[in-house]
C-alpha positions in Angstrom: 28.9 107.2 24.8 28.5 104.0 26.8 29.6 103.8 30.4 32.9 102.1 31.0 32.5 98.5 32.0 34.5 99.1 35.2 32.0 101.8 36.2 28.8 99.9 35.7 26.9 98.3 38.7 28.3 94.8 39.2 24.9 93.4 39.9 23.6 94.5 36.5 26.7 93.1 34.7 26.4 89.8 36.6 22.7 89.4 35.6 23.5 90.1 31.9 26.3 87.5 32.0 24.1 84.9 33.7 21.3 85.6 31.1 23.8 85.0 28.3 25.1 81.8 29.9 21.5 80.5 30.3 20.7 81.4 26.7 23.7 79.5 25.3 23.3 76.5 27.5 19.5 76.2 26.8 20.3 76.2 23.0 23.1 73.5 23.4 26.0 75.8 22.7 27.8 74.9 26.0 27.6 71.8 28.1 26.0 71.5 31.5 29.4 71.2 33.1 30.7 74.4 31.4 27.5 76.2 32.3 27.6 75.3 36.0 31.3 76.2 36.2 30.8 79.6 34.6 27.7 80.2 36.6 29.6 79.6 39.9 32.4 81.9 38.7 29.8 84.6 37.8 28.2 84.4 41.2 31.5 84.6 43.1 33.4 87.4 41.4 32.7 91.1 41.8 35.1 92.1 39.0 33.1 93.4 36.0 36.0 92.5 33.6 36.2 88.9 34.8 32.4 88.7 34.6 32.3 89.7 30.9 35.2 87.4 30.1 33.0 84.4 31.0 30.8 85.0 27.9 33.3 86.6 25.5 33.4 83.3 23.4 29.6 83.0 23.3 27.9 84.6 20.3 24.3 83.7 21.0 22.6 86.8 22.5 19.5 87.1 24.6 16.3 87.6 22.5 12.7 88.6 23.1 11.6 85.0 23.7 14.2 84.6 26.4 13.1 87.8 28.1 9.5 86.8 28.0 10.2 83.4 29.5 12.3 85.1 32.2 9.6 87.6 33.0 6.9 84.9 33.5 9.1 82.4 35.3 11.2 84.5 37.7 9.7 87.9 38.3 7.7 88.6 41.4 4.1 89.6 40.7 2.9 93.0 41.8 0.2 95.4 40.6 -2.5 92.8 41.2 -5.7 93.0 43.2 -7.6 95.9 44.8 -4.9 98.3 46.0 -7.4 100.2 48.2 -8.3 97.2 50.2 -4.7 96.2 50.5 -3.4 99.6 51.5 -2.6 98.7 55.1 -2.4 95.5 57.1 -2.1 95.0 60.8 -0.8 91.8 62.5 -1.2 91.6 66.3 0.1 88.6 68.3 0.4 87.9 72.0 1.5 84.6 73.4 1.1 82.8 70.1 2.6 82.4 66.7 1.2 83.9 63.5 2.2 83.2 59.9 1.3 84.7 56.5 2.1 82.4 53.6 0.8 81.2 50.3 -0.7 83.5 47.6 -1.6 86.4 49.9 -2.1 90.0 48.9 0.6 92.4 50.2 -0.4 96.0 51.0 1.8 99.0 51.0 2.2 99.0 54.8 2.2 96.2 57.3 2.2 96.9 61.0 3.4 94.0 63.1 3.0 94.0 66.9 4.1 90.9 68.8 4.7 90.2 72.4 6.1 86.8 73.6 5.3 85.3 70.2 6.8 84.7 66.7 5.5 86.2 63.5 6.5 84.8 60.1 5.9 86.7 56.8 6.6 84.4 53.8 6.6 86.4 50.6 7.4 83.4 48.3 4.0 83.3 46.7 2.7 86.7 47.7 1.2 89.2 45.2 2.4 92.7 45.6 0.0 95.7 45.1 2.9 98.2 45.1 6.6 98.2 44.2 7.4 99.3 47.7 6.2 97.8 51.0 6.9 99.2 54.5 6.9 96.8 57.5 6.7 98.5 60.8 7.8 96.1 63.5 7.0 96.6 67.2 8.2 93.4 68.9 9.0 92.5 72.5 10.4 89.1 73.4 9.5 87.9 70.0 11.1 87.0 66.6 10.0 88.5 63.3 10.9 86.1 60.5 10.7 87.3 56.9 11.2 85.0 54.0 11.6 86.5 50.5 12.2 85.2 47.0 15.7 85.7 45.6 14.9 88.8 43.6 13.2 90.9 46.3 15.1 93.9 47.6 15.2 94.3 51.4 16.2 97.4 53.4 16.3 97.5 57.2 16.3 100.4 59.7 15.5 98.7 63.0 16.1 100.1 66.5 17.3 97.2 68.6 17.3 96.9 72.4 19.2 93.7 73.3 18.2 92.3 69.9 19.5 92.0 66.4 18.9 91.9 62.7 20.1 89.0 60.5 19.6 89.9 56.9 20.6 87.2 54.4 18.8 88.9 51.6 21.3 91.7 51.3 22.8 92.1 47.8 20.4 89.6 46.1 17.7 92.0 44.9 17.1 92.5 41.2 16.6 95.9 39.5 13.0 96.8 39.2 11.8 94.2 41.7 9.7 95.2 44.7 11.5 96.6 47.7 10.6 95.8 51.3 11.5 98.5 53.9 11.6 97.2 57.5 11.6 99.8 60.4 10.5 100.0 64.0 11.9 98.6 67.2 12.8 95.2 68.7 13.2 94.7 72.5 14.8 91.4 73.4 13.9 90.2 70.0 15.4 89.4 66.6 14.5 90.2 63.0 15.5 87.3 60.7 15.4 87.8 56.9 16.1 84.8 54.7 16.1 84.0 51.0 13.6 81.3 50.3 15.3 80.1 47.2 19.0 80.3 46.7 20.3 82.2 43.7 22.1 79.3 42.1 19.2 77.0 42.3 16.9 79.6 40.8 19.1 80.1 37.7 19.7 76.3 37.3 16.0 75.6 37.4 15.2 78.3 34.9 18.0 77.1 32.6 16.7 73.6 32.6 13.2 74.7 31.9 14.4 76.7 28.9 16.5 73.7 27.6 13.4 71.5 27.8 11.5 74.1 25.8 14.1 74.3 23.1 14.8 70.6 22.9 
């Protein structure tokens, strides 16, 4: 017996609805204006019934070709590279800034020690060797800036002493995507987590790429 719509996780229902909206827009069933309007409504509401109502008049369902395109275009890559070499990474910075970005290999554990400096970890093009990554932060008079793709899950458990955590990635993670756990302490320092690509832009870009493919 299927779970009642009202009892299902809203994030899962929202993603199903957005998938169906993209599928129908890319095949010319609905106009761009209708797609954008319904997409905005889907991203704003947390009511499962209202979410499903946005696609109740759309008969075209998501197929294997759509799922394959979504997998290659949107999903974060992990399970690549030599996991033994990438098991643990250490970043040490004093009186200087350090940044990891581009297509770098992410280990299961990253230890960040920074004093009077800023450290930036940009996971936008990173390749994950494990579905879970633990970042241990030991920062004093420093900022730890973490940039993640829209689908990454981020969980924080930081001990702050005259510092703070600003997590703009909360609630954006996709089911099955890698999860980053951030722990440790910050003294007179901040941990800032931002989403590199806004959710709406991501879906619009994907929808347009599919429409071009089916045109």
